[in-house]
C-alpha positions, -999 to +999 in steps of 0.1 A: -031+330+315+002+307+318+010+309+354-027+293+350-014+267+329+010+259+348-009+254+378-036+233+358-005+208+349+011+206+376-026+199+393-026+164+369+007+156+362+015+153+404-009+125+408+008+106+384+042+106+391+033+096+426+011+073+416+038+055+395+068+056+420+047+040+445+045+014+426+078+012+415+088-026+418+123-019+431+106+004+460+090-016+491+078-002+523+089-024+553+071-019+586+053+008+573+088+028+569+094+049+537+105+029+508+137+012+502+156+000+474+157-034+458+190-046+445+192-079+422+220-099+427+229-136+429+256-157+444+264-188+458+248-202+490+280-207+518+258-215+548+225-211+564+204-208+592+166-198+592+171-162+592+206-161+573+224-168+545+260-157+542+265-155+503+295-159+480+272-130+455+288-115+421+294-080+418+267-059+422+276-031+395+248-008+407+262-007+445+299-009+428+304-042+450+331-065+436+329-102+444+323-107+482+312-130+509+287-116+534+255-122+554+222-116+542+190-115+565+159-134+551+129-117+554+098-124+575+078-120+542+097-157+528+084-183+545+110-212+560+092-237+538+102-217+507+142-223+521+132-256+523+151-266+490+182-237+490+214-256+504+248-250+509+262-245+469+231-235+458+237-205+430+208-187+439+193-154+431+181-127+448+164-097+458+176-076+487+172-040+505+200-023+530+183-010+564+204-002+595+237-015+579+215-051+575+206-062+543+177-081+539+160-108+507+127-104+497+135-126+473+152-157+465+156-187+444+177-215+432+194-206+399+198-241+382+225-225+353+250-226+381+270-253+402 
């Protein structure tokens, strides 16, 4: 009887656990591959071109990264019109993930508090 109860419980709970994983706000599928963990960060834009930004970001505790300058690619899901108001020297908040040793920004916005 206990074996049946455990099996029944598994059948009910397993689909619920996979649904919450699939809808996690920090995980996104890119190019049909496995989901990537996204991280929040903020920093000052040092240079920008159409699909890359050099950012001096603040420490990212979740990754144990100190403050540093690094290049981030800009995801194709961000339109160039969304980038037109971002300028060198702007303080921004952004979300990114890592794939194949590249860091890809998936969302960003200027943050007016720090300049």
